[in-house]
C-alpha positions as CSV (number, residue, x, y, z in Angstrom):
1,M,-41.5,156.2,87.6
2,E,-38.5,154.5,86.0
3,L,-38.3,150.7,86.4
4,A,-35.0,148.9,87.0
5,S,-33.6,147.4,83.8
6,K,-32.6,144.2,85.6
7,Y,-32.9,142.5,89.0
8,E,-30.1,143.3,91.4
9,P,-30.0,140.6,94.1
10,K,-27.5,142.5,96.3
11,E,-30.0,145.3,96.7
12,V,-32.9,142.9,97.6
13,E,-31.8,139.6,99.1
14,S,-29.6,140.6,102.0
15,K,-32.2,143.2,103.1
16,W,-35.1,140.8,103.2
17,Y,-33.1,137.9,104.6
18,Q,-32.0,140.0,107.5
19,Y,-35.6,141.1,108.0
20,W,-36.7,137.4,108.2
21,L,-33.9,136.7,110.7
22,D,-34.7,139.8,112.8
23,N,-38.3,138.8,113.0
24,H,-37.6,135.1,113.8
25,L,-39.7,133.9,110.8
26,F,-37.8,130.6,110.6
27,S,-38.0,129.9,114.4
28,S,-39.9,126.9,115.4
29,K,-41.2,125.8,118.8
30,P,-43.5,122.9,119.6
31,D,-47.2,123.9,119.6
32,G,-50.5,122.5,118.5
33,R,-49.8,122.6,114.8
34,E,-48.8,119.6,112.7
35,P,-45.0,119.3,112.9
36,Y,-42.9,119.1,109.7
37,T,-39.2,118.7,110.5
38,V,-36.2,118.3,108.3
39,V,-32.6,117.7,109.6
40,I,-30.1,119.0,107.1
41,P,-27.6,116.3,106.0
42,P,-24.6,118.0,107.6
43,P,-21.9,119.0,105.1
44,N,-18.2,118.6,106.2
45,V,-17.0,121.5,108.3
46,T,-13.7,121.6,106.3
47,G,-15.1,122.5,102.9
48,V,-17.5,124.7,101.0
49,L,-20.8,124.0,99.4
50,H,-20.7,122.3,96.0
51,M,-23.5,122.0,93.4
52,G,-24.7,118.8,95.0
53,H,-25.3,120.7,98.2
54,M,-27.0,123.5,96.3
55,L,-29.5,121.1,94.7
56,N,-30.1,119.2,98.0
57,N,-30.6,122.3,100.0
58,T,-32.8,124.0,97.5
59,I,-35.2,121.0,97.5
60,Q,-35.2,120.9,101.3
61,D,-36.0,124.7,101.4
62,I,-38.8,124.4,98.9
63,L,-40.4,121.5,100.9
64,V,-40.0,123.4,104.2
65,R,-41.4,126.7,102.9
66,R,-44.3,124.9,101.3
67,A,-45.1,123.1,104.7
68,R,-44.8,126.5,106.4
69,M,-47.3,128.0,103.9
70,E,-49.7,125.1,104.6
71,G,-49.8,126.1,108.2
72,K,-47.6,123.3,109.5
73,N,-45.0,123.9,112.3
74,A,-42.0,123.7,109.9
75,C,-38.6,123.3,111.4
76,W,-35.4,123.0,109.3
77,V,-32.5,122.1,111.5
78,P,-29.0,123.2,110.2
79,G,-25.7,121.7,111.2
80,T,-22.2,120.7,110.1
81,D,-20.2,117.4,110.3
82,H,-16.8,117.3,112.0
83,A,-15.3,115.1,109.1
84,S,-12.7,113.1,111.0
85,I,-10.4,112.1,108.2
86,A,-10.7,115.2,106.1
87,T,-10.3,117.6,109.0
88,E,-7.3,115.7,110.5
89,A,-5.6,115.7,107.1
90,K,-6.1,119.4,106.8
91,V,-4.7,120.0,110.3
92,V,-1.7,117.7,109.7
93,N,-0.9,119.5,106.5
94,K,-1.1,122.9,108.1
95,L,1.1,121.7,111.0
96,A,3.6,120.3,108.5
97,Q,3.9,123.8,106.9
98,Q,4.9,125.0,110.3
99,G,7.5,122.2,110.7
100,I,5.4,120.3,113.2
101,K,4.6,116.6,112.9
102,K,1.5,115.0,114.4
103,T,3.8,112.5,116.2
104,D,5.5,115.4,117.9
105,L,2.2,116.3,119.7
106,V,0.2,114.6,122.4
107,R,-3.5,114.1,121.7
108,D,-4.7,117.2,123.6
109,E,-2.2,119.4,121.8
110,F,-3.3,118.1,118.4
111,L,-7.0,118.5,119.3
112,R,-6.4,122.2,120.2
113,H,-5.1,122.7,116.7
114,A,-8.1,120.8,115.2
115,W,-10.6,123.0,117.2
116,N,-8.8,126.2,116.1
117,W,-9.1,125.0,112.5
118,T,-12.8,124.2,112.9
119,H,-13.6,127.6,114.5
120,E,-11.7,129.3,111.6
121,H,-13.3,127.4,108.7
122,G,-16.5,125.9,110.2
123,G,-18.7,128.9,109.7
124,I,-18.1,129.2,105.9
125,I,-20.7,126.7,105.0
126,L,-23.3,128.3,107.3
127,Q,-22.6,131.7,105.8
128,Q,-23.1,130.2,102.3
129,L,-26.5,128.8,103.4
130,H,-27.4,132.3,104.6
131,K,-26.5,133.7,101.2
132,L,-28.7,131.0,99.6
133,G,-31.6,132.3,101.6
134,A,-32.0,129.0,103.5
135,S,-35.0,129.2,105.9
136,C,-33.3,127.2,108.7
137,D,-34.0,127.7,112.4
138,W,-30.6,129.0,113.1
139,D,-31.1,128.9,116.8
140,R,-31.0,125.1,116.5
141,T,-27.6,125.0,114.6
142,A,-25.8,121.8,115.5
143,F,-22.3,120.5,115.1
144,T,-21.6,116.8,115.4
145,M,-18.8,117.4,118.0
146,D,-20.8,119.8,120.2
147,K,-21.8,118.7,123.7
148,T,-25.3,117.5,123.0
149,R,-24.4,115.5,119.9
150,S,-21.3,114.0,121.5
151,E,-23.2,112.8,124.5
152,S,-25.8,111.2,122.2
153,V,-23.1,109.5,120.1
154,I,-21.5,107.9,123.2
155,K,-24.9,106.9,124.6
156,V,-25.8,105.1,121.3
157,F,-22.4,103.3,121.1
158,C,-22.9,102.0,124.7
159,D,-26.5,101.0,123.9
160,L,-25.5,99.1,120.8
161,Y,-22.6,97.4,122.6
162,D,-24.8,96.4,125.5
163,K,-27.2,94.8,123.0
164,G,-24.4,92.8,121.4
165,L,-24.4,94.7,118.1
166,I,-20.9,96.3,118.5
167,Y,-17.9,94.1,118.9
168,R,-14.1,94.3,118.6
169,G,-12.1,91.8,116.5
170,V,-9.4,91.1,113.9
171,R,-10.8,91.5,110.4
172,M,-9.5,92.4,107.0
173,V,-10.1,96.2,106.5
174,N,-9.4,98.9,103.9
175,W,-6.2,100.6,105.2
176,D,-5.2,104.1,104.2
177,P,-1.4,104.2,104.5
178,Q,-1.2,108.0,104.3
179,A,-3.9,108.8,106.9
180,Q,-2.9,105.5,108.7
181,T,-6.4,104.6,109.5
182,A,-9.0,102.0,108.5
183,L,-11.8,103.0,106.0
184,S,-15.2,101.7,105.3
185,D,-16.0,100.2,101.9
186,E,-17.9,103.3,101.0
187,E,-14.8,105.4,101.5
188,V,-12.9,103.5,98.8
189,V,-13.1,104.8,95.2
190,Y,-12.2,102.4,92.5
191,K,-10.4,103.8,89.5
192,D,-9.4,102.3,86.1
193,E,-5.6,101.9,86.1
194,H,-3.2,101.1,83.3
195,S,-1.2,98.5,85.2
196,K,1.2,95.6,84.5
197,L,0.6,91.9,84.8
198,Y,3.8,90.2,86.0
199,Y,4.4,86.5,85.3
200,L,6.6,85.2,88.2
201,K,8.5,81.8,88.2
202,Y,8.1,79.6,91.3
203,R,10.4,76.7,91.2
204,V,8.7,73.3,91.8
205,V,10.4,71.6,94.8
206,E,9.7,68.0,93.6
207,D,10.8,68.8,90.0
208,P,13.5,71.5,90.3
209,K,13.9,71.9,86.5
210,H,10.4,73.2,86.1
211,Y,8.6,76.3,87.3
212,A,4.9,77.1,88.1
213,I,4.1,80.5,86.6
214,V,1.9,83.0,88.5
215,A,0.4,86.1,87.0
216,T,0.0,89.0,89.5
217,T,-0.4,92.8,89.5
218,R,1.4,93.0,92.9
219,P,4.8,91.4,92.8
220,E,5.8,93.4,95.9
221,T,3.6,91.2,98.1
222,I,5.4,87.9,97.4
223,M,7.2,88.1,100.7
224,G,3.8,87.4,102.3
225,D,3.0,84.4,100.1
226,T,2.2,81.3,102.1
227,A,0.7,79.0,99.4
228,M,0.0,78.7,95.7
229,C,-3.5,77.7,94.7
230,I,-4.9,75.9,91.6
231,N,-8.4,75.0,90.6
232,P,-8.8,71.2,91.0
233,N,-10.8,71.2,87.7
234,D,-8.0,72.8,85.7
235,P,-6.4,70.1,83.4
236,K,-3.4,72.2,82.5
237,N,-2.3,72.4,86.1
238,T,-3.0,68.8,87.2
239,W,0.8,68.1,87.2
240,L,1.1,70.5,90.2
241,K,-1.3,68.7,92.5
242,G,0.3,67.8,95.9
243,K,3.6,69.6,95.1
244,H,5.4,72.5,96.7
245,V,7.1,75.6,95.2
246,I,9.8,78.1,96.2
247,V,8.7,81.8,96.5
248,P,11.1,83.7,94.1
249,L,13.8,85.8,95.8
250,V,12.3,84.9,99.2
251,G,13.4,81.2,99.1
252,R,10.5,80.0,101.3
253,E,8.9,76.7,100.4
254,I,5.1,76.8,100.3
255,P,2.4,74.2,99.5
256,I,0.2,74.1,96.4
257,I,-3.4,73.9,97.5
258,E,-6.6,73.3,95.5
259,D,-9.7,75.4,95.5
260,E,-12.5,76.1,93.0
261,Y,-12.2,79.8,93.8
262,V,-9.3,80.1,91.4
263,D,-10.2,81.5,88.0
264,I,-8.9,79.0,85.4
265,E,-8.9,81.6,82.7
266,F,-6.9,84.3,84.5
267,G,-3.2,84.2,83.8
268,T,-1.9,80.7,84.0
269,G,-4.6,79.5,86.4
270,C,-2.0,79.6,89.3
271,L,-2.7,82.0,92.2
272,K,-0.3,83.2,94.8
273,V,-2.0,83.3,98.2
274,T,-1.1,86.2,100.5
275,P,-3.6,85.9,103.4
276,A,-2.6,89.1,105.1
277,H,-3.0,91.4,102.1
278,D,-6.1,90.3,100.1
279,I,-9.6,89.7,101.3
280,N,-10.1,86.6,99.1
281,D,-6.7,85.3,100.0
282,H,-7.5,85.7,103.6
283,A,-10.6,83.6,103.2
284,L,-8.5,80.9,101.5
285,G,-6.0,81.1,104.3
286,L,-8.7,80.5,106.9
287,K,-10.2,77.7,104.9
288,H,-6.9,75.9,104.3
289,N,-5.3,76.8,107.7
290,L,-2.4,78.8,106.1
291,E,0.2,81.0,107.9
292,T,-0.4,84.7,107.8
293,I,2.5,87.1,107.2
294,D,1.9,90.8,107.4
295,I,4.6,92.5,105.3
296,F,3.4,96.1,105.5
297,N,3.9,98.7,108.2
298,D,1.0,101.1,108.8
299,N,2.6,103.7,106.6
300,G,2.8,101.4,103.6
301,T,6.5,100.6,103.9
302,I,7.8,97.0,104.1
303,S,8.0,95.5,107.6
304,E,10.6,93.4,109.3
305,A,8.4,90.3,108.8
306,A,9.1,90.5,105.0
307,G,12.8,90.0,105.4
308,L,13.5,92.0,102.1
309,Y,13.2,95.7,101.2
310,V,12.5,96.5,104.9
311,G,11.5,100.2,105.4
312,V,11.0,100.9,101.6
313,D,7.7,102.2,100.4
314,R,5.5,99.6,98.7
315,M,5.4,101.4,95.3
316,E,9.2,101.7,95.2
317,V,9.5,98.1,96.1
318,R,7.3,97.2,93.1
319,K,9.8,98.9,90.8
320,Q,12.8,97.4,92.5
321,I,11.5,93.9,92.8
322,T,10.6,93.8,89.1
323,I,14.3,94.6,88.3
324,D,15.6,92.0,90.9
325,L,13.2,89.3,89.6
326,Q,14.3,89.9,86.0
327,Q,18.0,89.8,86.9
328,A,17.5,86.5,88.8
329,G,15.7,85.0,85.8
330,L,12.5,84.6,87.8
331,M,10.3,86.9,85.7
332,E,8.9,85.1,82.6
333,K,7.2,88.3,81.1
334,V,5.4,91.5,81.8
335,E,2.2,92.5,80.1
336,D,0.1,95.7,80.0
337,Y,-3.0,95.2,82.0
338,N,-6.1,97.3,82.8
339,N,-7.6,96.8,86.2
340,K,-9.5,98.7,88.9
341,V,-7.6,99.9,91.9
342,G,-9.1,101.1,95.2
343,F,-8.1,104.6,96.4
344,S,-8.8,106.4,99.6
345,E,-11.6,108.9,99.0
346,R,-10.0,111.4,101.3
347,T,-6.2,111.1,100.7
348,N,-6.3,109.7,97.1
349,V,-3.7,107.1,97.8
350,P,-4.1,103.4,96.9
351,I,-5.7,101.5,99.8
352,E,-4.0,98.4,101.3
353,P,-6.1,95.4,102.4
354,K,-4.9,94.8,106.0
355,L,-5.7,92.5,108.9
356,S,-6.4,94.8,111.8
357,T,-8.0,94.9,115.2
358,Q,-11.0,97.2,114.9
359,W,-14.5,97.9,116.2
360,F,-17.4,96.7,114.1
361,L,-21.2,97.2,114.0
362,N,-23.3,94.1,113.2
363,M,-25.2,95.3,110.1
364,Q,-27.2,92.1,109.5
365,H,-29.5,93.1,112.3
366,F,-30.3,96.4,110.6
367,A,-30.6,94.9,107.2
368,D,-33.2,92.5,108.5
369,M,-35.3,95.5,109.6
370,A,-34.6,97.7,106.6
371,L,-35.3,95.3,103.8
372,P,-38.9,94.2,104.4
373,P,-40.5,97.7,104.2
374,V,-39.0,98.2,100.8
375,M,-39.8,94.8,99.4
376,E,-43.4,95.2,100.7
377,N,-43.6,98.7,99.1
378,E,-44.1,100.5,102.4
379,I,-41.0,102.5,101.3
380,R,-40.8,103.3,97.6
381,F,-37.9,104.3,95.5
382,Y,-38.0,106.7,92.6
383,P,-36.9,105.6,90.0
384,S,-38.2,102.1,91.0
385,K,-35.1,100.3,89.5
386,Y,-33.2,101.3,92.6
387,K,-35.4,98.9,94.6
388,N,-33.3,96.0,93.2
389,T,-30.0,97.9,93.9
390,Y,-31.1,98.3,97.5
391,R,-32.1,94.7,97.8
392,H,-28.8,93.5,96.5
393,W,-26.9,95.8,98.9
394,L,-28.8,94.6,102.0
395,E,-28.7,90.9,101.0
396,N,-24.9,91.2,100.7
397,I,-24.4,93.4,103.7
398,K,-21.1,93.2,105.6
399,D,-20.4,94.4,109.2
400,W,-19.3,98.0,109.3
401,C,-15.9,98.9,110.6
402,I,-16.7,101.9,112.8
403,S,-13.3,102.6,114.4
404,R,-10.7,105.0,112.9
405,Q,-7.1,105.5,114.0
406,L,-7.5,109.2,114.3
407,W,-7.6,111.8,117.2
408,W,-10.2,114.2,115.7
409,G,-13.6,112.6,116.4
410,H,-15.6,110.9,119.2
411,R,-13.2,108.8,121.1
412,I,-14.4,105.2,121.5
413,P,-15.8,104.8,125.1
414,A,-13.9,101.5,125.8
415,Y,-11.6,101.3,128.8
416,Y,-8.9,98.7,129.3
417,F,-7.3,97.4,132.5
418,T,-5.4,94.4,133.7
419,V,-6.7,91.8,136.2
420,G,-4.5,88.8,137.1
421,G,-2.3,89.4,134.2
422,K,-5.1,89.4,131.7
423,R,-6.3,92.5,129.8
424,E,-9.9,93.3,130.3
425,C,-12.3,95.8,128.7
426,V,-15.5,97.6,129.7
427,V,-17.6,100.0,127.7
428,A,-19.1,103.0,129.5
429,S,-20.2,106.6,128.9
430,S,-17.7,108.0,131.3
431,V,-14.5,107.0,133.2
432,E,-16.5,107.1,136.4
433,E,-19.0,104.6,135.1
434,A,-16.1,102.5,133.6
435,L,-14.4,102.4,137.0
436,T,-17.6,101.2,138.6
437,K,-17.8,98.3,136.1
438,A,-14.1,97.5,136.3
439,K,-14.3,97.3,140.1
440,Q,-16.7,94.4,139.8
441,Q,-13.7,92.4,138.7
442,D,-11.1,94.0,141.0
443,S,-12.2,96.3,143.8
444,T,-8.6,97.8,144.2
445,L,-8.6,99.4,140.8
446,T,-8.5,103.2,140.4
447,S,-9.2,105.5,137.5
448,A,-5.4,105.6,136.9
449,D,-5.5,101.9,136.1
450,L,-7.9,102.5,133.2
451,Q,-6.7,103.3,129.7
452,Q,-9.3,104.6,127.2
453,D,-9.2,103.2,123.6
454,E,-7.1,105.5,121.4
455,D,-9.4,105.2,118.3
456,C,-12.3,107.4,117.4
457,L,-15.5,106.6,115.7
458,D,-16.2,106.8,112.0
459,T,-17.7,110.2,111.2
460,W,-20.7,108.5,109.5
461,F,-21.5,106.6,112.7
462,S,-21.4,109.9,114.6
463,S,-23.5,111.9,112.2
464,C,-26.0,109.1,111.6
465,Y,-26.6,107.3,114.9
466,G,-25.7,110.0,117.4
467,P,-27.9,113.0,116.6
468,S,-30.9,111.1,115.2
469,L,-31.1,107.9,117.2
470,S,-31.0,107.5,121.0
471,S,-31.9,103.8,121.1
472,M,-32.7,100.7,119.0
473,E,-36.4,101.5,119.5
474,S,-35.9,104.7,117.5
475,I,-34.6,102.7,114.6
476,N,-37.7,100.4,114.7
477,L,-39.9,103.5,114.7
478,I,-38.2,105.1,111.7
479,M,-38.3,101.9,109.7
480,K,-42.1,101.5,110.2
481,K,-42.7,104.9,108.7
482,S,-43.7,105.0,105.0
483,I,-41.4,107.4,103.2
484,I,-40.2,108.1,99.6
485,I,-36.5,108.0,98.9
486,I,-35.1,109.8,95.8
487,P,-31.6,108.5,95.1
488,H,-29.0,111.3,94.5
489,Q,-28.1,109.7,91.1
490,I,-31.1,111.4,89.5
């Protein structure tokens, strides 16, 4: 008998994989055996598997198959994530190729295009997992936008809101001017940039022959300046205390304030304060009761509030304002400067810090539950050095912006209505339930008087809290379990 010279996977793998499927060898139903369940971290429905997925899924498959061989009731649940920003960007680009703008469509029309895209591309990843030989229980395949998961997401949102852990407010967020939506900190990628440092001349009101010099990487934001700030301990700028300056080109008089936040060694030690467009400047603005001027439209062009360069893209304004400042004699010098700039992970455009009304999840509550098990070694990290990384992260946690200005995703279950000239809001799992709540304030209201929030939820909120958690009690239960976490960096 002649032996094959080499292994031919095409002749073997598809045959046996189909046999496994036909005989339901991966199927799992509750019985008396010890359960062993893994929920696959859902890959984005828009893409294809990459090497990180391959490693991740191979490890999961090994663990699940080992548990199955040990006689446990092993269940590996497959699924995909609807990927709000990525999918919407794909659909918008496809429509643009057909000469259609998103703004030309109503929400339902756009969602039909998004669902068509998902049905066309969503199965690619699952087919790839088949080719890998993944031993998933395919009868349990889930999608974060299917009926079961969607109901769960809305239930959890309402539950967290009723417990006071979700709120709506005006906060500084990361804004993607191309996708025109807020982003979480984790969706911002910082890149090293070869930039410029511009030294701008602000004329001193009380001493018109002299100028205070400010070094900035963003001259295009001067239209939003509402103060200049110096460090009170900076001897070289003592002469500026209590004075006022004129914003170059703009002509607006602004005060010089003092705060130890200012880095004495950076530039000249003078800081232009633009509360609407920098997180630290915003903090200074609140502390010193400064005016806030938002000079950017949602698409990154200059707004009417700026008074100059209205309607021009921010990057074009940077080029033009540099020329205009030099011609006006208000630019002392320009230096090469290397710095880190935040880019949108999805659209790869520079993000814009922006004051915006959004929905937030109180993360301190979760940090208080999640930190002790790790510090007390109930949960262990491998390598152990990541324990300190985890601690630093949770001790400096910030509330999570969970709303996105998108149409593809789970729409936020908040409903607005007007009573006595005042806009009110209720959160409910359905319009019927919302109407019942609203009628407690005005019995004459009808469903036509209710307007649902236009925003949808961050995909990570949907894929994390919806499918896996039905209540706060579930979170408590999970955090009490002793598990081992292996960071993806290794």
